[in-house]
C-alpha positions as CSV (number, residue, x, y, z in Angstrom):
1,M,-0.5,-0.4,0.0
2,T,1.5,3.2,-1.1
3,T,1.2,6.7,1.2
4,S,-1.3,8.3,-0.9
5,D,-3.7,5.2,-0.4
6,V,-3.0,5.3,3.4
7,L,-3.8,8.6,3.7
8,R,-6.9,8.7,1.4
9,S,-7.9,5.6,3.7
10,G,-7.3,7.8,6.8
11,A,-8.9,10.6,5.4
12,T,-12.3,8.0,4.6
13,S,-12.3,6.9,8.3
14,G,-11.8,10.6,9.7
15,A,-15.2,11.5,7.8
16,A,-17.1,8.7,8.5
17,T,-15.8,9.3,12.2
18,T,-17.4,12.8,12.2
19,A,-20.5,11.9,10.4
20,L,-21.1,9.2,13.2
21,I,-20.2,11.4,15.6
22,E,-22.2,14.9,14.7
23,P,-25.6,14.7,15.9
24,R,-28.2,16.0,13.2
25,V,-30.0,18.8,13.8
26,R,-33.8,18.9,13.2
27,P,-35.3,22.0,12.9
28,V,-38.5,21.0,14.3
29,Q,-36.5,20.3,17.4
30,Q,-35.1,23.3,17.5
31,W,-38.2,25.4,17.0
32,W,-39.5,23.5,19.9
33,A,-36.9,24.3,22.0
34,L,-36.8,28.2,21.1
35,S,-40.8,28.0,21.3
36,G,-40.7,26.2,25.0
37,R,-37.7,29.2,26.1
38,G,-40.3,31.6,24.8
39,I,-43.3,30.7,26.3
40,S,-41.3,30.1,30.0
41,K,-40.1,33.7,29.7
42,V,-43.7,34.9,29.5
43,F,-45.0,33.3,32.3
44,R,-41.5,33.7,34.7
45,G,-41.2,37.4,33.7
46,G,-45.1,37.9,34.9
47,E,-46.6,39.0,31.3
48,V,-49.4,36.5,32.0
49,I,-50.6,38.6,35.0
50,F,-50.1,42.0,32.9
51,A,-52.4,40.2,30.4
52,F,-55.0,40.5,32.6
53,I,-54.9,43.7,34.3
54,S,-53.9,45.4,31.2
55,P,-58.0,45.0,29.9
56,A,-59.2,45.1,33.3
57,F,-57.4,48.7,34.6
58,L,-59.3,49.6,30.8
59,A,-62.0,48.6,31.7
60,V,-62.6,49.9,35.3
61,C,-61.2,53.6,34.2
62,F,-63.3,54.0,31.0
63,Y,-66.6,51.9,31.9
64,L,-67.0,53.3,35.4
65,P,-66.8,57.6,34.7
66,L,-68.1,57.2,30.8
67,R,-70.8,55.0,31.6
68,S,-73.6,57.5,32.9
69,I,-71.9,60.4,30.6
70,V,-71.5,58.7,26.6
71,E,-74.8,58.2,24.9
72,V,-74.6,54.9,22.7
73,A,-77.8,53.3,20.3
74,P,-80.6,52.8,22.1
75,G,-80.5,49.4,23.9
76,I,-77.3,49.2,24.2
77,N,-75.1,49.6,27.5
78,Y,-71.8,50.8,27.8
79,G,-70.0,47.8,28.7
80,Q,-70.9,46.7,25.3
81,F,-70.1,49.4,23.1
82,L,-67.0,49.6,25.1
83,M,-65.8,45.8,24.5
84,P,-64.3,46.2,20.9
85,I,-61.5,48.7,22.7
86,I,-61.0,46.8,25.1
87,V,-60.1,43.7,23.1
88,L,-58.1,45.2,21.2
89,Q,-55.9,46.7,24.4
90,S,-55.6,43.3,25.1
91,V,-53.9,42.7,21.8
92,N,-52.2,46.1,21.8
93,F,-50.6,44.5,24.7
94,A,-49.3,41.4,23.4
95,A,-47.8,43.3,20.0
96,S,-45.8,45.3,22.6
97,S,-44.3,42.4,24.5
98,A,-43.6,40.7,21.2
99,A,-41.6,43.7,20.0
100,M,-39.7,44.2,23.4
101,R,-38.8,40.4,23.4
102,A,-37.2,41.1,19.6
103,A,-35.6,44.1,21.2
104,F,-34.0,42.5,24.2
105,D,-32.6,39.6,22.3
106,G,-31.1,42.1,20.0
107,V,-29.5,43.9,22.7
108,Q,-28.5,40.8,24.4
109,G,-26.5,39.2,21.8
110,I,-29.1,36.1,21.6
111,N,-30.0,37.3,18.0
112,T,-25.9,36.9,17.1
113,R,-25.6,34.0,18.8
114,F,-28.7,31.9,16.6
115,R,-26.6,33.3,13.3
116,V,-23.3,31.3,14.2
117,M,-25.3,28.1,14.9
118,P,-26.2,25.4,12.7
119,M,-29.6,26.7,11.9
120,S,-32.5,28.4,9.8
121,P,-33.0,32.3,10.5
122,V,-36.7,31.1,10.1
123,I,-36.4,29.4,13.2
124,P,-36.0,31.9,15.6
125,M,-38.9,34.0,13.9
126,L,-41.4,30.9,13.8
127,A,-40.2,30.3,17.4
128,R,-41.2,34.2,18.4
129,T,-44.2,34.1,16.2
130,A,-45.6,30.5,18.5
131,T,-44.1,32.4,21.8
132,N,-46.4,35.7,20.3
133,G,-49.1,33.3,19.7
134,V,-49.5,31.7,23.2
135,L,-49.6,35.0,24.8
136,L,-52.0,36.1,22.2
137,V,-54.5,33.7,22.8
138,I,-53.7,34.0,27.1
139,S,-54.5,38.4,26.3
140,L,-58.1,37.6,24.4
141,T,-59.2,35.3,26.9
142,C,-58.8,38.1,29.9
143,A,-60.2,40.6,27.5
144,A,-63.1,38.5,27.4
145,V,-63.1,37.7,31.3
146,A,-62.9,41.8,31.4
147,C,-65.7,42.5,28.9
148,L,-67.9,40.4,31.0
149,I,-67.6,41.7,34.1
150,I,-68.7,45.2,33.1
151,D,-71.9,43.6,31.3
152,W,-70.8,42.8,27.8
153,R,-72.7,39.8,26.9
154,P,-72.3,37.9,23.3
155,G,-74.9,38.8,21.1
156,G,-74.3,37.6,17.9
157,G,-74.9,33.9,18.6
158,F,-72.1,31.1,18.1
159,W,-70.8,31.9,14.6
160,G,-70.9,35.6,15.8
161,T,-68.7,35.6,18.8
162,V,-66.4,33.1,16.8
163,G,-66.3,35.7,14.0
164,L,-65.1,38.7,16.7
165,F,-62.6,36.4,18.1
166,G,-61.5,35.4,15.5
167,L,-60.9,38.9,13.6
168,A,-59.4,39.7,16.9
169,F,-56.8,36.9,16.6
170,L,-56.1,37.4,13.0
171,I,-54.7,41.6,13.7
172,G,-53.3,40.0,17.0
173,A,-51.1,37.8,15.0
174,L,-50.4,40.5,12.4
175,F,-50.3,43.6,14.8
176,S,-47.7,41.1,16.8
177,W,-45.4,40.3,13.9
178,A,-45.4,43.7,12.7
179,A,-44.3,44.8,16.1
180,D,-41.7,41.6,15.7
181,G,-39.9,42.9,12.9
182,L,-40.4,46.7,14.5
183,G,-38.4,45.4,17.8
184,L,-35.7,43.8,15.5
185,V,-35.3,47.1,13.4
186,A,-35.7,49.2,15.7
187,G,-32.5,48.0,17.7
188,S,-32.9,48.8,21.3
189,P,-36.2,48.6,23.8
190,E,-36.1,52.6,24.4
191,A,-36.3,53.1,20.6
192,T,-38.9,50.5,20.5
193,S,-41.4,51.6,23.0
194,Q,-41.4,55.1,21.7
195,A,-42.2,53.6,18.3
196,L,-45.1,52.0,19.5
197,A,-46.6,54.2,22.5
198,L,-47.4,57.6,20.3
199,P,-49.6,56.4,17.4
200,T,-52.0,53.5,19.2
201,L,-52.4,56.1,22.4
202,I,-53.2,58.4,19.5
203,L,-55.4,56.0,17.1
204,G,-57.0,54.4,20.3
205,M,-58.3,57.8,21.8
206,M,-59.3,59.3,18.5
207,S,-61.6,56.1,17.2
208,T,-64.9,55.1,17.8
209,G,-63.5,52.7,20.5
210,F,-64.9,54.7,23.7
211,V,-67.8,57.0,22.3
212,P,-69.5,57.0,19.0
213,L,-68.4,59.0,15.5
214,E,-71.0,61.2,16.4
215,Q,-69.8,62.8,19.2
216,F,-66.5,63.8,17.6
217,P,-66.1,67.2,16.2
218,E,-67.5,67.4,12.5
219,W,-63.9,68.6,10.7
220,I,-62.4,65.1,12.4
221,Q,-64.9,62.7,11.8
222,P,-63.8,61.8,8.8
223,F,-59.9,60.6,10.3
224,V,-61.9,59.5,13.0
225,R,-64.5,56.9,11.0
226,N,-61.9,55.5,8.6
227,Q,-58.5,55.4,10.7
228,P,-57.8,51.1,11.6
229,I,-58.9,51.1,15.0
230,S,-61.8,53.0,14.4
231,Q,-63.0,50.2,11.5
232,F,-61.8,47.3,13.6
233,A,-63.8,48.0,16.0
234,D,-67.0,48.5,14.1
235,S,-66.2,45.3,12.6
236,M,-66.3,43.8,16.0
237,R,-69.7,45.7,17.2
238,A,-71.3,44.1,13.9
239,L,-70.0,40.5,14.5
240,D,-71.4,41.2,18.4
241,A,-74.7,41.9,16.9
242,G,-75.0,39.2,14.3
243,T,-75.4,41.9,11.7
244,A,-72.1,42.1,10.2
245,T,-72.0,41.7,6.4
246,W,-68.8,42.0,3.5
247,H,-69.3,45.4,2.9
248,Q,-68.9,46.2,6.7
249,L,-66.1,43.7,6.9
250,Q,-63.7,44.9,4.2
251,P,-62.4,48.0,5.5
252,S,-60.7,46.0,8.6
253,L,-59.4,43.1,6.1
254,W,-57.9,45.7,3.9
255,W,-56.1,47.1,7.3
256,C,-55.1,43.7,8.0
257,A,-53.8,43.4,4.5
258,G,-51.4,46.7,5.4
259,L,-50.6,45.3,8.5
260,A,-49.2,42.0,7.1
261,A,-47.7,44.6,4.0
262,T,-45.7,46.0,6.5
263,A,-44.6,43.1,8.5
264,L,-43.5,41.9,5.8
265,L,-41.3,44.5,4.9
266,L,-39.8,45.3,8.6
267,L,-38.7,41.4,8.6
268,A,-37.2,42.3,5.3
269,V,-35.5,44.6,6.4
270,S,-34.0,43.2,9.7
271,T,-33.2,40.8,7.6
272,R,-31.0,42.7,5.1
273,R,-29.1,44.4,8.3
274,T,-28.6,41.1,10.0
275,R,-26.6,39.8,6.7
C-alpha cells in the first residue's frame, strides 16, 4: 500500500467518524426548544399577570366614569359598546410584548448567537411567532373575562362570537408580527417603546372605541371613521350583534392586509441588516 492510499483511507475513516459523532440537527426540535424558552419567559416574567391587568384596568378606568355620560345606541349598554376597544387593548399588549422581546434579544446578543449556530434563520422567527400566539390567546381570554365583568354579553350567537374573536386573533397575530419586525429594526427597547406608544395612543383615543362617531367634532370625523382602530371596532360590534356584512368587514380586512405588508417589510429590512 502506498502513502497516498494510507492518507486516502485515513481521510475516509475520519469523515465517517465525524459523521457518526456529529448529531443530526432537526429544525422541528430547534423550533420546539426555542418556543419553550420563549413561553417560559412569558410566564416567569409576569406577562401573563399583566395580560389580565391591562384590559381590566382599561375597563375600570373608562367604564365607571363614562357609562353614565356617553350616549350610545338605544338598547345597548356602555359595556357592550366598550368591548371592542378592550379586546384591542389586549391585542396591543401582546404586540408590545412581542416587540420588546425581539428588541431585548437583539441587545443581549441572542440573535447573533443564533446566526453562528447550524440553524435556519427562519427558526427563531417561527419560535417568536409561537410565543406571541400563546400570549395573544391568553390576552384575548383575559379581555373576554374583563368584558363580561362590565356587563358585556355575546349577542351574535355562536358564529358571531367566533367571528368576533377570530377577527381579533387575526389582527393580533399580524400586529404582533409587525411589532416583532419593528423590535428587530429599532435595535433597542427604548426606541421600540417610543415607536409603538405614540401611534397606538393617538389612534386609540381618536377612535370610535370609546365614544360614538357623532360625538367627535365634525371636522375630524372623516379621520376617526376611517382609521384602523375605528374600522376594527365597528367590524367587531357588527359581528357581536350578528349583523355583519361583507361591506362592513371589508375595510378591516384591507387594514389587515396592510398590517401583513408592513410586517413583511420590517422583517425583510431586519434580515437585510443582519446579513
